[in-house]
N, C-alpha and C positions, 0 to 999 in steps of 0.2 A: 320701850321708852325708859331712859334712866329715871330711877325713882324720884330723886329730888327735882329733876327737870320737869317731871310730870306735874308736880305741885306748882312750880313756877309758871307752867303753861295754863293750868286749870284753875288755880286758886287766885282770885283777883287781889286778895289782900296780901298774899305772899309776893305776888308780882309787884304790887305797888310799893311795898316795903323795900324790896331789893332795888327797884329802879330809883326810888327816892334817895336811898342811901348812896347809890352809885352816882347819881346826878349831883348831889350835894358835895360829894368827895372830889369829883373830877371835873365838873363842868360849870359849877355855879359861878366861881370867880376866875377860873382859868389859872394858867401858870406862866412863868417866864424862865428862860435859860439865862443864867448870869455867869460872868467870868470871875474867877477868884485866883489871885496869884499864889503860886506854889514856891517858887524860888525867890529869895530875898532880892530886892532891888528891881524886880520885874514890874513894868507898868502894864496892867491889863489892857489899857487902851491901845498898845502896840499890837495886840493880838485880837482886835475886834473881828478880824476875818474868821476866827475860830467860832465865835458866837454866831456870826452870820451863817457859817456853814452848818452848824448844829440846828439853827432855826430853820434852815432850808430843808434839812433832813426830816425834822419833825413835821414840817408842812407837807412834804411829799408823802409821808406815810399816814397823815391825818392823826397825829398822836393824841389829840383831844378825844376823838372817837375811840381810838384803840384803848385808852385808859378807862373810858366808860365801859366798853365791852369787857375789858379785863376784870373790872370790879364785879360786874354782873356775873360773869362765869366763875370767878373766885367764890362768890357767895353761894352760887348754886352747886357747883361741882367740887369746890375746894381747891381748884387750880385753874390756871389759864395759860395757854401757850400760843405763840405766834411765830410762824416761820418767817425769817428775815429773807425776803426776796430781793436780790441785788440787781441793779441795772448795769448797763454797759460800762458806766464810769466807776463801778465798784462800790457805789453808795446804794443804800437801800431804796428800792422803788416803792415797795409797800410791805405791809405786815399781814400775812395770811393767817387768819384765825383757825387754829387747829381744834379738832374735837377733843375736848378735855378727857373723857373716859378712855380714849385710845392712846393717850400720851403718858408715857412712864419714864421718869428719870432713871438714868443708868449710872451707877456708882461703882468706883473701884473698891479695893479692899480697905483703903484708908478713908472710905466714905466721901471721896471727892467726886464731884460731878464730871463725868466724861462725855455725856451726850444724852440722847433721848431715844427710846424705842417708840415706834408709832405703829399700832396694830393695822395690818393691811398694807404696810409699806416695806419694801425690801431694804435692808440695811438700817443704819442709824442716822439720826441727826447729830451733828457735832454740837457741842455746847454753844458755839458761836452762831449756829444756824437758827436758834430758837430763843425768843425773848420769853422768859418763864416767870410766872407770878403765882406761887402757892399761897394758900390762905390758912393762917394758924398752923404753920408747919412746926409741930412740936418735936418731931423726931428728925434724925439725920437723913431719913429716906426721902425728904423733900416732898412727901405726899401731904397735901393740905386737908383741911376738914371743911365740910359743907355747913353753911349757916342754916340750911333748911332741915338738916338731919334731926335736930332736937325737937322739931314740931311736926314730924311726919304723922304721928298718931293724931295730933290735933287737927291737921289738915284732913285726914281721913274722916274723923268725926264730923268736922265742918262740912265736908263734901256730902256725907250721908244725910246730914240735916237739910242742907240747901237743895240737893238734887234728888233726894229720895223721900225723906220724911215729910218735908213741907208740902210738896206736890200731893202726896197722899192725904195729908191733913186737909188741904184745900178741897179735895174731892169729898171727903167724909163730912165736912162742915155743911155743904149745901145738899148733899145726897146721901142720907143714911143707907146702910146696906140692909138687905132682907134675907132672912133665913127661911127657906121653903121646906116644909115637911110634907112629903108626898106619901100617900098610901099605895104601895106597890105589891100588896099581899097577893093579888090575883094574877100577877105577872111572873113570867120566868125571870131567871137571873139576868139573862141577856137583855130582855125587854125592859126590866126595871132599870138596868144601868143606862140604857139608851134614853129612857124617859127622864131620868135625873139629869143627864147631860143636856137634853133639849131644854129642860126648865132653866138650868143654869145659864145656857147660852142666850135665852130670850129675856131673862130677868135683868134688865139694865135700868139704871137710874133714870127716872122721868119717862119711862116707857110703860105702856099698858099691855098686859098679856091676858089671854083667855085660854083656859084649859078645861078638859072634861074629866079629869081625874080629881080625886079627893086630895086637896092641897091646903095646908095650914100655914099661912105666912106669919113670920115674927119680925117686926121692924126693930132694928137696933140703931139707935142714934148715938154716935160717938161724941164725947165732949173732951177733946184733948186739952191738956194744960198748955195753952199757947203762951201764957205769960212765963211759965217755967222754961219752956223751950227757947223763948227769946232771951231770957236771962242766961241760959246755957250757951246760946250762940254768942252773946256778948262776952262771956267769960272766955270762950274759945278765941274770939277776936283779940281780946286783951293778951292772951297767951302768945299769939303770933306777933302782935305789935311789941310786946315786951321782949321777945326773943331777938328781934332785929333792932330794938332801941330807937325806932322812928317816932318822932313827935306825933301825937294823935291828930293835931289840927292840920298837919301836912297830908294826912290820909283822908281828910273829910270827916273826921270823927269829932263829936262835940267836946268842948273844953269848958272848965269851970269859970275861968276868968282870964284876964289878960296877964296877970302876974304869973299864973300857973303856966300859961303857954310860953311866956318869955323864959321862965326858968327851965322848962323842958327843952326849948331850942338852944339855950345857952349851954346846957349840959351836953346836948347832942353834938353841937359843933366842937365843943372843947374836949370830948372824949372819943366817941367812935369815929367821927369824921377826921379828927386830928390823927388818930391811930392809922387809919387807912392812908391818909396823905403822907405820913411819915414813912410808911412801908414803901409806897411807890417812889418816893424821893430817893431812898437809899438804893432800891433795886435799879432804878433808871440810871442813877449815877454810876453804879457798878457795872451793869450789863450794857448800857447804851452810850452814855455821854463820854465815859473814859475811852471807849473803843473808837468812836468817831472823832474825838479830839486828836488822838494819835494819828489817825489817817489824814485828817485835815492838815496837821503840822507836817506830815511826811510829804503830802502833795505840794506844800510850800517850801520844800527842800530844807525842812528843819526837823529831821528825823530824830526821835528820842530813842537812845540805845536801851537795850534790855537792862533792867535794874535801875535806870535813871528816872528821875522825876521830870514830868513835863514842866515847862515854865508856867503854864496856867492850867486851871481845871474848870470844867463847866459844872455848875451846880443847878439843881432843879429847885425853883422857888415857887411855891403856891401863893397865889394872891389871897389875902385874908378874906374869909367869909365873915362879913359883919352881921351879927345876929339882929341888930336893930334895923338894918336896911331890909333884911328878909322879912322880918315881922311886920314892918310898916307897909311893905308892898303887899303882903298877904292881907293885911287889914284894909288897905285901899281897894284891892280886888273884891273882897267880901262886901265892902260898902257899895261899890259900883254894881255888884250883882244884886244886892238888896233882897236876898231870899226869893229871887225870882221876879222881883218888881223893879229892879234898878235899870239903869240905861244900857247895861250889857247883858240883861237877862236872857235875851235871845241869841247872844253871841258868846257861847261858852268857849269857842276857840280863841276869842279875844282874851278871856281870862287866862287861858293857858299861855298865850303869847306874853302877857304882862308878867306872869310868874317865871317865864323863861323855860317852860316845860315843852316837851315834844308834842306838837299837835297830832302826830300819828297815833298817840296813845288813845285819843278820843275815838278814832276809827276802830281800834282794837276792842274797845269796850262797847 
């Protein structure tokens, strides 16, 4: 399993951060395709069929879900790619999600993208056959960076605490272990070894044993520093949350007061979410909207010659995420839940529905 994908699968906090960031960036308020004139004197209203055609294409490929999945995969793998599967009419029927670790950009000597290699597939994808979204592509190789990579060691430490150390601590708290010192001076080496193994096999917590050899037991009661371990776990949690920049109250973590929560959410929407949306806007307009605008115009016998500007251009516009609305909804849901005593205390799926989250996440947890 890919290293970063492992932690997305196994660490509930990493998954929650990635999903929350992706949901807020792509699905909270949605988006619209809008027409913008390119040539002077052009009335965009005369080309309303272009917008209708682009809207139909987005609907056919379920672009809302595609962008959500793309952001999840960008965050986990550093890149996301989708094969553009065309229908009989030459328009896209759907976008096939490709396995990110197997997808490699192919560049010429001038560092221009010429296509994509895909491990296990003969030949190459052309650049028009793949909708490609790298994450933090700092170099010209178009290979992005994973958001999970900086906290791999933190995830490993957290995994050992939760899955290995804490279960062991629980056992030692209620059942101290015993050291048995057996006198095997009158036995051969083979018999002595067998006797020790038999003693170790029957010496279980809460079980009574009887032996006819000389055995001296020593009871060792462990007193682990549970407070220190919980503080360590909290620090590990904060390292992961800080890495993804997700507001704590959206992850079910306690907050100091309303002002703190509002400030966190305001900064969250204004910086990381805005950055993600700006990236998708530019890439969609370059890779997607311009391409299908030209095809729609050509189908209407208004072909744009190479080197010419089309009369109109389709722009991707995100609907604004209003911080006050999100916070007030979260406050209302918390009030209705009432720490387990409210009117929807037994309907956790209702709380998810009110916040606009995916109810399937409850089944996963």
